[in-house]
N, C-alpha and C positions, 0 to 999 in steps of 0.2 A: 504496499501500501505506499502511494507518496504521500506524504502530507504537506498538508496549508497553512499557515498561517495567514489567516483574517482578519482586518481591522476594518472596525465602524467607526466613524466619526457620530459627532451629537447631532448630527439632522438624522440621524438614521436609526436611533435610541431615542426619539425625541420624548415619546412617551409610549405607554405598556403596549399600544397595537402596534406601532414602530419597532418596539421589541420582540414581538410575537412575529412579524414580519419577518427578525434578521434571523428566530429560530427557525424559518422557514427553508433561506436561503441556507444555512448552515447543515440542516435536515436532509437539503438539496445534495447537499457537497458531500455529504456521508454516503448519504445512495449510490452517488457516483465509484464508492469505492477508494474515497479518498479520508486518512487519518486529518483533525481537524483543530486547528487550534486558538481562539476568539479573542482578539483584543479588544478592549473598547472604550469607548470618550466616553465623560457627561453627558448627559442629558444636554441639550441644544438651550444654551443661556445659564448653565447650573452653574459655573465657574466661574460668570459674570456676579450670577447672585450672591458665590460665596465670598466674594470678594467687597460685596458691596455692605458686605453684613459684617466683613472684618473692617469697614472703613466705620461703619456705626460704634462697633468698639471700643474703636482705638485711633488716634489720629495718624499715627506711624506702627499697623500694626507688626512683629515682630517677626522677622520670617522665619523662622523657624515652627513659631505657632500656625504661622500661613500655610505653610504646606501641612500640616494637619491637620488644619480646617478643607483646603480645596482637594486634598485625597478624596475625601470621604463621597465624590459627585461619584467617581468609578465607581467606588462598591455596591452604590445602588445600582446600578445599571450592569453588572458582572451577576450579583445576589439574581436578580429579577430574569437575565435570559436564559440561567443556568436553571432557575424554577420554571421557565417556558419550558427549557427544553425537557428537565425531567415531566412534566406532565405530559409531553409526548411520547414517555418510556425510551427518551434517549439518557443513557447514564449521563452527567455531565458535572465539573467540580471548578467553583469559582475560586480564584487567588489574589490577594492585594500583593501587589509590587514589592511588598516585604516578604509575604509568604515567596513568591518565585524565590529571590534573593535577588532581587535586579540591584544588583553592587553600583553605587556613582560617589563620585565625588561631593563634596560636602558645600557646594553652593545653594546656597537655599535658593528655591524659586527659578533656577534656571540651570541644574544640576547636568551633566555629562555622564553617561553609562560607563563603565568601567572593565565589568564584566556580569555573567548571569550565570547562577549555579541551577543547572537545567533539572538535574535529576529526579527534584519531585516533580517535574514537568511530564520526563522521559516514563518514570514510573507511572502514572495518570494514564499516560496513552497506550502503555503497555496489558492497563487492565481495562484497553478499549472504551475508556471515558473522552467524552468533548472537553477539556480545557479552555477555560474562558478568564482570561487574565485583564485585570486593569491598568490601563493604560497609563504614561504621564509621572508614570509615581515607580520610584525605586526606595531603598537603605541607603545610608552612607555607612562609613562601618564603625560608627560608634551607635549603628543602631538608629540613626534618625527617619523621620520618613522624609523624600524630599522629591520634588516634583520638577518637572524637565522642561517649563515654560508652554509658552502656546506653539500648538499643532506636535506637543510631544508623545501621543499616541502614536505619530506613523512610526517616531523614532523606536518606542517599544517595539512594533511592528514586525519591525526589518531588524530590530535585536536579535528578538526571536526567533526569527527565522535565520538568521548567520548562526546562536547557538545550538538548534534543533538539526543545523542543516538541512531548512523547508524546500521543498521544490521549486514552491514561488509562494513570497505572499503579496496576497490582495488589497489595494486599498480602497475599501469601499467607502463612496461620498457621496452628495444627490446629483454629479452629472455622471455620465455615463463613458466617459475618459479624456484624453488631453485633446482639444482641439488648435487646427491653426490660429486661433485668434478667437477675442472673445464673442460667443454667438448673440449675446445683448446687445455687441455693436456692429459684427458681423453676420448677418443671417446667413449667409453663404460657408461661415465659417465651416468647416468638413475636420471629423473625429479622426486622429489620426491611428493605425492599427500598430505604429512601433515606432520606437524615438529611440535612440542612446541616451545614456546616463548623461555623458556633456550636454547631450543640447537640452535636456530636463533641469537640469542641475541650470543652467543662464534660463531659461525657460520660467524658474520660480524664483530665484534672483532676482530676476528683470518685473515681476508682479504678478506673474502667472501662482495663482492660489491653491491649486489643485494639493500641492505636495510639501511639505515644510522639506526645506532646502537642507535639515541635516541629515531628514533620513535617505534622502536620494544618497550624499557622500556618502554614508554609511552602504547601500545598495552598491554604489559604485566600489565600494573600497573592497567587500567580500564579493562582489558576482552576484549579487543575490538579485533574479528575475523580479520584478517590481509589474502590476498589473492591477489600473486604473480602472475601478467600474463602479456602477449603477445599484445602490441597495433597493432603488426606485423600479426596477424594471431592468430583465433580462438582457443584454449585450457580452461581449468578446469585451470590449473595455477598448484601452489603449497597454501594449506591453510596454515597460521600458528596460530595456539590455545593452549588453554591451553591441556599437558599432560592427555593421558587418557591410559585406560588399555591396548590398540594395540599399544599404541606408546611406553609403557613398554619392550615388546616384543623385538622390535630395540638394537639392541646395539651398533652400527654406524650409526650415520645420516648422515656423511661426512664428508669429508677432504678435510681442508681447508689450505690454504699460504700464507703466506707474502713476498715478495721478498723486502718491505722496513726497514729491518734488519740491526742495525748495532751490534759491539759485542765490550766492551773495557773491560781489565782486568787490576788491577793494584796488581802486585806483589809483595810479602815481604814488606806486612803494618803490621807494631806492632800490635799483636793481643791484645788487650782492650776493656774494655765496650765504648762503644760511635763510634765507628770505622766508623760502618755503616751510620751514622749519618754525621759522617765530611767529608763522602766519597760523600756522595749523597745532600747534604744543598747546597751548590754550583750550582749544578746541578739544581735541584728543583727550587733553585732560579734564573737562570736564563729560568723558563719554561719549560723547557725539562724535558718531560715525560720519566722514564724508564719502560720497559716493566722486563723482568726475569734477575732475580739475585740468583746467587751463590756464595757462600763463605765457602774457604777450609781452614783450621786449619794446620798449616805444625808443626816438633816438634820442630824446633827453636823458637818457639813464634812468630812468623809469621804466617798472612794469605794471602790467594789469593784471591782477591775481585772483579769477571766478571758479569757485565750485560749489559742489550742487549737497545738502542734506534734506535730511528725514524732517517735511512739513513740523511734527511733533517738535523738534528742538531749534524751529527757525527763529522763532524770540527768544531766546538763550542763545543763539549761534549770534546773531546780531550784534547783542550788547555785546559778546565779550569782541568781535572784530569792530567796535567802535572805539574799546579801549586798544586794542590791537594797534589801529589805525592811527591812534595821537601818538603811543609810544612810537610809531616808526618814523611819524610825520606824514600819513599818507593824503594824499589830498580828499579821497569822499570813500564813502560807505554806499553801494548801492545794491538793493534788496529786493526780490522780486517772489513770492510765493504763489505766483500764477501761471508755473510752468507744468509739464511734464514730459516723462522719456516715451519715448516709442523707438523698440529695440525689434531687429529682424536677427532668427540666429538658427542656423541649419551647419550639422558636419561637412557639407559639400562647399563651402567657403573656403576651408585649408587650401582648397586645389582649384581652387577659379578665378580669373580677376573680374572685373567689371562690376558686382554687387554692389560696391559704394557708387559709383556715381550711377547706376539707373537707381539705386535709391533716391540718390539726392535728386537726381532729375526728376523724377513723379511726383516728390513733394514739391518741387519746385513750382512745376505745372499748374498744381493747385494754390502756389500762391500761398505754401507755407515756409514761413523764413525758419531757419537751423540756427541755434543758439549757440549749442555744444555738442560734439562728437566725441563717442570715445570708444574704440574698436578692441576685440581680441581675436585670435584662431575663427569663433565659429559667432560671432556676433558682431553689427555695429548699433551702437543706441546713440541717438539726438535727442536733445532737449528744444522741446518748442514749444510756442506759447498753448496756454489749456483749450482753448477755444478749438483750437484747431487736434483738439485729440482725435474724435471718433473720426474726422476727415481724414486724417493722418494713416490711420489704422485700416479703414477701408481701402486708401488708395496703394496702399502696401499689399497690404490683401491681393489685392486685383492686380496689382500690377507684375507679381511677383507667380501667379497664375494658381494662386492656392485653393482655390473655390475647388477646383477639378483634378489639382493632385498634378499638373500640368510642370511644377516649379521643378525641373531637371536639367543637370547643366549643359544639355544639348542645345534646351531651346530656352532658357529664362532669360537669359541673359546677350543682347543681341549688338 
């Protein structure tokens, strides 16, 4: 029998009826001859409700106690699913992260998995039981409950798949796979049958919300096949695995976008060694992540330095940059929180020229001005005014022929 690890997110277990529907999927998987380990999130909205309760109890909740509180959400769903399976005469047993001994570091609220003691789960599987595990949580070496941060249930599922040498890790969500673009923006967006790990990593980091980045990194490192499926309708979903020859024909896999961008510019900074560190040092010390960076050198021995941050950090970064501007004698600080990032992603970009020019020409034809550009081997990102988001995504989706799967190296760039 092959082993499947199946993860169900919050919308899939939002209420008892949905949990019963998950039980149907689990039983169907079992009937196909698979052993199955299920990893569950808390019910949709439950984690936010618990965080709100913590805020009512304390102005600044202790991080250890917050983890104790947040871990209860998954305990509800694993117990209910086990009961639903037992009601149907399928032996099931639920375990918390601590009971499985998912060992993490001691960084509360955003812990990382170090090791998993899988003996207990393997024993239950030999007894022909369906094992149901709480995602998002573990314990540190002192026995304290820890949580893995937003989307941590995906990481739990992939880590369990690695520990158990599973045939496949299935991520059930409220969508039936990974699409070439957001279908809400591009009605003609197409579900992809297959993606390379690297493509999914780029799409996830650039705004696609289907999978947590860390879970894809984990799957890539240990070569665990991931399949994104819907818990609301049947289908083959999208398989995320190693790149192969067939994938190399795909020029562009998909278009990602991110609305959570803000841009800051320091104009007229003295152009001297170490200036970038002087600008970004205070930003980093404040725990603010910087995304794209552009530096332009002028003829008057000054430079303009532009970078982007998450919109949640925009106000704090603006204040910090204002102080830095005074210290460095910069001319002025410019800020803009009405920008978006649009990206094209595909492993075929490694071996084909002309993609950037096609992308830029398509946007220019629609009157969309590019403010910043960032590239890697398999992606090109641009920053544009947020009013052009939907037009930009639709334009690029059409320009690269993604609606009909025609974006192959021989005819996508001419």
